TIVO-2410 file (N, C-alpha, C; in nm, 3 decimals):
# residues 66
REC num residu      c1      c2      c3 atome chaine
REC   1      M  16.194  14.241  17.325     N      A
REC   1      M  16.278  14.067  17.304    CA      A
REC   1      M  16.194  13.948  17.300     C      A
REC   2      T  16.072  13.985  17.383     N      A
REC   2      T  15.996  13.877  17.399    CA      A
REC   2      T  15.893  13.869  17.291     C      A
REC   3      I  15.823  13.976  17.267     N      A
REC   3      I  15.761  13.991  17.116    CA      A
REC   3      I  15.869  13.938  17.035     C      A
REC   4      F  15.914  13.957  17.033     N      A
REC   4      F  16.022  13.961  16.913    CA      A
REC   4      F  16.013  13.756  16.899     C      A
REC   5      L  16.095  13.711  16.995     N      A
REC   5      L  16.089  13.565  16.977    CA      A
REC   5      L  15.971  13.493  16.963     C      A
REC   6      V  15.886  13.531  17.034     N      A
REC   6      V  15.716  13.465  17.024    CA      A
REC   6      V  15.723  13.492  16.882     C      A
REC   7      S  15.712  13.603  16.775     N      A
REC   7      S  15.629  13.613  16.692    CA      A
REC   7      S  15.736  13.536  16.560     C      A
REC   8      F  15.867  13.529  16.585     N      A
REC   8      F  15.963  13.431  16.550    CA      A
REC   8      F  15.950  13.314  16.565     C      A
REC   9      L  15.902  13.247  16.677     N      A
REC   9      L  15.883  13.131  16.701    CA      A
REC   9      L  15.742  13.046  16.634     C      A
REC  10      V  15.619  13.188  16.625     N      A
REC  10      V  15.516  13.161  16.532    CA      A
REC  10      V  15.500  13.175  16.368     C      A
REC  11      M  15.627  13.217  16.319     N      A
REC  11      M  15.683  13.221  16.194    CA      A
REC  11      M  15.728  13.086  16.181     C      A
REC  12      V  15.852  13.063  16.232     N      A
REC  12      V  15.874  12.871  16.254    CA      A
REC  12      V  15.820  12.789  16.227     C      A
REC  13      V  15.726  12.783  16.303     N      A
REC  13      V  15.627  12.697  16.277    CA      A
REC  13      V  15.541  12.693  16.153     C      A
REC  14      A  15.484  12.815  16.144     N      A
REC  14      A  15.401  12.815  16.032    CA      A
REC  14      A  15.441  12.764  15.918     C      A
REC  15      I  15.600  12.834  15.863     N      A
REC  15      I  15.671  12.734  15.768    CA      A
REC  15      I  15.743  12.609  15.765     C      A
REC  16      L  15.718  12.537  15.892     N      A
REC  16      L  15.748  12.451  15.880    CA      A
REC  16      L  15.575  12.324  15.860     C      A
REC  17      A  15.471  12.362  15.936     N      A
REC  17      A  15.391  12.304  15.888    CA      A
REC  17      A  15.337  12.353  15.744     C      A
REC  18      M  15.408  12.428  15.660     N      A
REC  18      M  15.343  12.391  15.516    CA      A
REC  18      M  15.461  12.285  15.439     C      A
REC  19      A  15.598  12.321  15.485     N      A
REC  19      A  15.744  12.245  15.499    CA      A
REC  19      A  15.612  12.078  15.467     C      A
REC  20      V  15.632  12.041  15.624     N      A
REC  20      V  15.561  11.927  15.593    CA      A
REC  20      V  15.434  11.896  15.493     C      A
REC  21      G  15.368  11.990  15.483     N      A
REC  21      G  15.258  11.964  15.374    CA      A
REC  21      G  15.274  11.917  15.257     C      A
REC  22      V  15.426  12.004  15.204     N      A
REC  22      V  15.479  11.977  15.046    CA      A
REC  22      V  15.537  11.863  15.053     C      A
REC  23      L  15.570  11.778  15.155     N      A
REC  23      L  15.647  11.665  15.184    CA      A
REC  23      L  15.563  11.547  15.209     C      A
REC  24      V  15.428  11.590  15.239     N      A
REC  24      V  15.358  11.457  15.185    CA      A
REC  24      V  15.256  11.472  15.083     C      A
REC  25      G  15.326  11.574  14.997     N      A
REC  25      G  15.283  11.535  14.861    CA      A
REC  25      G  15.099  11.631  14.845     C      A
REC  26      R  15.041  11.724  14.979     N      A
REC  26      R  14.932  11.770  14.918    CA      A
REC  26      R  14.943  11.857  14.794     C      A
REC  27      R  14.859  11.907  14.675     N      A
REC  27      R  14.841  11.937  14.603    CA      A
REC  27      R  14.860  12.123  14.658     C      A
REC  28      P  14.917  12.160  14.569     N      A
REC  28      P  14.982  12.291  14.611    CA      A
REC  28      P  14.832  12.400  14.519     C      A
REC  29      I  14.857  12.489  14.633     N      A
REC  29      I  14.733  12.599  14.660    CA      A
REC  29      I  14.701  12.617  14.524     C      A
REC  30      G  14.614  12.695  14.484     N      A
REC  30      G  14.542  12.706  14.296    CA      A
REC  30      G  14.430  12.811  14.299     C      A
REC  31      G  14.467  12.903  14.191     N      A
REC  31      G  14.363  13.013  14.245    CA      A
REC  31      G  14.207  12.981  14.194     C      A
REC  32      S  14.125  13.021  14.192     N      A
REC  32      S  13.982  12.985  14.172    CA      A
REC  32      S  14.014  12.975  14.013     C      A
REC  33      C  13.842  12.985  13.964     N      A
REC  33      C  13.838  12.993  13.829    CA      A
REC  33      C  13.755  13.106  13.835     C      A
REC  34      G  13.796  13.175  13.724     N      A
REC  34      G  13.725  13.275  13.687    CA      A
REC  34      G  13.785  13.430  13.785     C      A
REC  35      G  13.842  13.426  13.836     N      A
REC  35      G  13.931  13.494  14.006    CA      A
REC  35      G  13.912  13.661  13.892     C      A
REC  36      L  13.993  13.679  13.769     N      A
REC  36      L  13.964  13.817  13.701    CA      A
REC  36      L  13.895  13.828  13.639     C      A
REC  37      E  13.791  13.717  13.604     N      A
REC  37      E  13.668  13.732  13.542    CA      A
REC  37      E  13.556  13.833  13.624     C      A
REC  38      R  13.547  13.790  13.730     N      A
REC  38      R  13.461  13.868  13.824    CA      A
REC  38      R  13.474  13.980  13.848     C      A
REC  39      L  13.591  14.020  13.793     N      A
REC  39      L  13.643  14.153  13.736    CA      A
REC  39      L  13.644  14.215  13.627     C      A
REC  40      G  13.542  14.161  13.599     N      A
REC  40      G  13.552  14.150  13.405    CA      A
REC  40      G  13.674  14.187  13.381     C      A
REC  41      L  13.763  14.141  13.396     N      A
REC  41      L  13.923  14.116  13.356    CA      A
REC  41      L  13.965  14.016  13.272     C      A
REC  42      E  14.009  14.036  13.177     N      A
REC  42      E  14.048  13.904  13.158    CA      A
REC  42      E  14.178  13.870  13.165     C      A
REC  43      C  14.230  13.728  13.123     N      A
REC  43      C  14.406  13.707  13.162    CA      A
REC  43      C  14.451  13.764  13.044     C      A
REC  44      D  14.575  13.829  13.031     N      A
REC  44      D  14.577  13.869  12.850    CA      A
REC  44      D  14.707  13.722  12.841     C      A
REC  45      A  14.802  13.648  12.931     N      A
REC  45      A  14.831  13.551  12.876    CA      A
REC  45      A  14.791  13.449  12.882     C      A
REC  46      G  14.613  13.385  12.888     N      A
REC  46      G  14.573  13.271  12.938    CA      A
REC  46      G  14.584  13.120  12.974     C      A
REC  47      C  14.512  13.084  12.991     N      A
REC  47      C  14.560  12.937  13.038    CA      A
REC  47      C  14.610  12.855  13.017     C      A
REC  48      D  14.680  12.773  13.094     N      A
REC  48      D  14.723  12.645  12.982    CA      A
REC  48      D  14.731  12.575  13.070     C      A
REC  49      K  14.584  12.520  13.179     N      A
REC  49      K  14.471  12.449  13.234    CA      A
REC  49      K  14.356  12.474  13.271     C      A
REC  50      P  14.253  12.570  13.140     N      A
REC  50      P  14.185  12.595  13.233    CA      A
REC  50      P  14.050  12.523  13.293     C      A
REC  51      C  13.983  12.576  13.362     N      A
REC  51      C  13.854  12.526  13.416    CA      A
REC  51      C  13.785  12.484  13.373     C      A
REC  52      P  13.704  12.395  13.412     N      A
REC  52      P  13.575  12.331  13.312    CA      A
REC  52      P  13.495  12.424  13.277     C      A
REC  53      E  13.426  12.533  13.349     N      A
REC  53      E  13.354  12.672  13.300    CA      A
REC  53      E  13.436  12.700  13.194     C      A
REC  54      R  13.562  12.761  13.227     N      A
REC  54      R  13.631  12.869  13.142    CA      A
REC  54      R  13.635  12.780  12.979     C      A
REC  55      L  13.697  12.623  12.993     N      A
REC  55      L  13.660  12.556  12.883    CA      A
REC  55      L  13.556  12.582  12.782     C      A
REC  56      A  13.453  12.501  12.867     N      A
REC  56      A  13.324  12.522  12.784    CA      A
REC  56      A  13.299  12.617  12.741     C      A
REC  57      R  13.332  12.745  12.797     N      A
REC  57      R  13.305  12.903  12.749    CA      A
REC  57      R  13.372  12.907  12.593     C      A
REC  58      M  13.521  12.901  12.606     N      A
REC  58      M  13.570  12.886  12.500    CA      A
REC  58      M  13.583  12.800  12.368     C      A
REC  59      Q  13.494  12.679  12.424     N      A
REC  59      Q  13.432  12.605  12.271    CA      A
REC  59      Q  13.331  12.672  12.243     C      A
REC  60      S  13.257  12.688  12.323     N      A
REC  60      S  13.098  12.770  12.272    CA      A
REC  60      S  13.094  12.897  12.183     C      A
REC  61      S  13.198  12.990  12.224     N      A
REC  61      S  13.253  13.099  12.173    CA      A
REC  61      S  13.354  13.083  12.051     C      A
REC  62      S  13.405  12.959  12.001     N      A
REC  62      S  13.490  12.969  11.882    CA      A
REC  62      S  13.396  12.868  11.840     C      A
REC  63      K  13.269  12.791  11.842     N      A
REC  63      K  13.211  12.761  11.749    CA      A
REC  63      K  13.066  12.871  11.684     C      A
REC  64      E  13.073  12.992  11.804     N      A
REC  64      E  12.959  13.071  11.729    CA      A
REC  64      E  13.069  13.173  11.622     C      A
REC  65      A  13.178  13.185  11.640     N      A
REC  65      A  13.214  13.239  11.528    CA      A
REC  65      A  13.287  13.169  11.427     C      A
REC  66      L  13.230  13.043  11.424     N      A
REC  66      L  13.222  12.982  11.273    CA      A
REC  66      L  13.083  13.023  11.226     C      A
***
């Protein structure tokens, strides 16, 4: 029973710490640029706000297509 209570307390403290981070207004956790691309995969859905490196690649590939 002690292990359960300690585990539960640790989880509650972790959740409270994350909630405080949200309340303080910190930026949400974001993924790194090119996560799937490093594996050789492309995102099917595309990106709403691509990172600068991907945006430059997309612009250079569209110029080459013309």
